[in-house]
C-alpha positions in Angstrom: 157.0 202.8 37.7 157.3 206.4 36.5 153.6 207.0 37.1 153.8 205.7 40.6 156.8 207.9 41.3 155.0 211.0 39.9 151.9 210.2 42.0 154.1 209.9 45.1 155.9 213.2 44.5 152.7 215.1 43.8 151.1 213.6 46.8 154.1 214.4 48.9 154.1 218.0 47.8 150.3 218.5 48.1 150.4 216.9 51.6 152.8 219.6 52.7 150.9 222.6 51.4 148.7 223.3 54.4 148.3 227.1 53.7 145.9 227.6 56.7 148.3 225.8 59.0 151.2 228.0 57.6 149.3 231.2 58.3 148.2 230.2 61.8 151.7 229.2 62.7 153.1 232.5 61.4 150.7 234.3 63.7 151.4 232.0 66.7 155.2 232.3 66.3 155.1 236.1 66.5 153.2 235.8 69.8 155.2 233.0 71.5 157.7 235.2 73.5 154.7 237.2 74.8 152.8 234.0 75.6 155.8 232.9 77.8 155.8 236.2 79.7 152.1 236.1 80.2 152.1 232.4 81.3 154.8 233.0 83.8 152.9 235.8 85.5 149.6 233.8 85.8 148.7 230.7 87.7 148.9 227.6 85.7 145.7 226.1 84.3 146.9 222.7 85.5 147.1 223.9 89.2 143.4 224.5 89.1 142.6 221.2 87.3 139.9 219.3 89.3 140.9 215.8 90.4 137.8 214.6 88.7 139.5 215.2 85.3 142.5 213.0 86.3 142.5 209.6 84.6 145.7 208.4 86.3 148.3 209.5 88.8 151.6 208.8 90.4 153.1 210.3 93.5 154.2 213.5 91.8 152.2 213.6 88.5 148.8 213.0 87.0 147.4 212.4 83.5 144.3 213.9 81.8 142.7 213.7 78.4 143.5 216.8 76.3 140.1 218.2 75.6 141.3 221.6 74.7 143.3 220.8 71.5 143.4 217.0 70.8 145.5 216.2 67.7 145.1 212.5 67.8 142.3 210.0 68.7 144.0 209.5 72.0 145.8 212.7 73.3 146.8 212.7 76.9 148.7 215.1 79.0 151.0 214.0 81.8 151.6 216.9 84.3 153.5 217.3 87.5 151.3 218.1 90.5 153.6 220.9 91.5 154.5 223.5 88.9 157.8 223.1 87.1 158.0 225.6 84.3 159.7 223.4 81.7 161.8 220.4 80.9 165.0 222.4 81.6 164.0 222.9 85.3 162.7 219.4 86.0 164.7 216.9 88.1 165.5 213.7 86.3 163.5 211.7 88.9 160.4 213.6 88.1 160.9 213.2 84.3 161.3 209.4 84.8 158.2 209.2 86.9 156.2 211.2 84.3 157.5 208.9 81.5 156.4 205.8 83.5 153.0 207.3 84.0 152.8 208.1 80.2 153.8 204.5 79.4 151.3 203.0 81.8 148.4 205.3 80.8 149.2 204.6 77.1 148.9 200.9 77.8 145.6 201.4 79.7 144.2 203.4 76.8 145.2 200.8 74.3 147.7 202.7 72.2 151.0 201.2 73.5 151.2 198.2 71.1 150.2 200.1 68.0 152.5 203.1 68.7 152.5 206.4 70.4 154.4 209.7 70.5 155.6 211.5 73.6 156.3 215.2 73.2 157.5 217.9 75.5 157.4 221.5 74.1 160.1 223.7 75.6 160.4 227.5 75.4 159.1 229.6 72.5 160.9 228.0 69.6 159.8 224.6 70.9 156.2 225.9 70.7 155.6 225.9 74.5 152.6 228.0 75.4 151.8 226.9 78.9 154.7 227.2 81.3 153.9 224.3 83.5 155.8 221.2 82.3 153.6 218.7 80.6 154.0 215.7 78.2 151.7 215.1 75.3 151.0 211.4 74.7 149.4 210.8 71.3 148.3 207.7 69.5 145.3 205.9 68.1 146.2 206.4 64.4 149.2 206.7 62.2 151.0 209.9 63.3 152.5 211.8 60.4 155.8 213.7 60.1 156.2 216.6 57.7 157.9 214.7 55.0 159.6 217.4 52.9 161.8 218.7 55.8 162.6 215.1 56.8 163.6 214.1 53.3 165.6 217.3 52.7 167.5 216.8 56.0 168.4 213.2 55.1 169.5 214.2 51.6 171.7 217.0 53.0 173.3 214.6 55.6 173.7 211.9 53.0 175.5 214.2 50.6 177.8 215.5 53.4 178.8 212.0 54.5 
């Protein structure tokens, strides 16, 4: 039992020590406010997206495969046809339509039953880099969470209760 616990703790710690990822994110974080200003002054890359890349659409949104930076075997983007800069400016009806399109496309791509994640990055501290609202839909393998922050936050909340 002690050996299993030790292996678990060592694996947990080593799994969190992604030094390259840490360095890259430090560089990116410093640039995020500038990226927002730059993105807002330029046209959105999604506005120029050819319809031939669309894999699904609804009245006000479309879905594409993320070819630029996929982080899962299935990584889709659901994007409004007209530019809305972020989640904070989007009407609820558009968000609902986008979620329906995400759900339906996930089913078509075979990731709904095994599990998926829908993410909307918003503003610099939410890691938004393109200021045209879009949802990331990821699946096709077990998606991991950074375990140390998760365990720490649960311990802190448990002790406070």
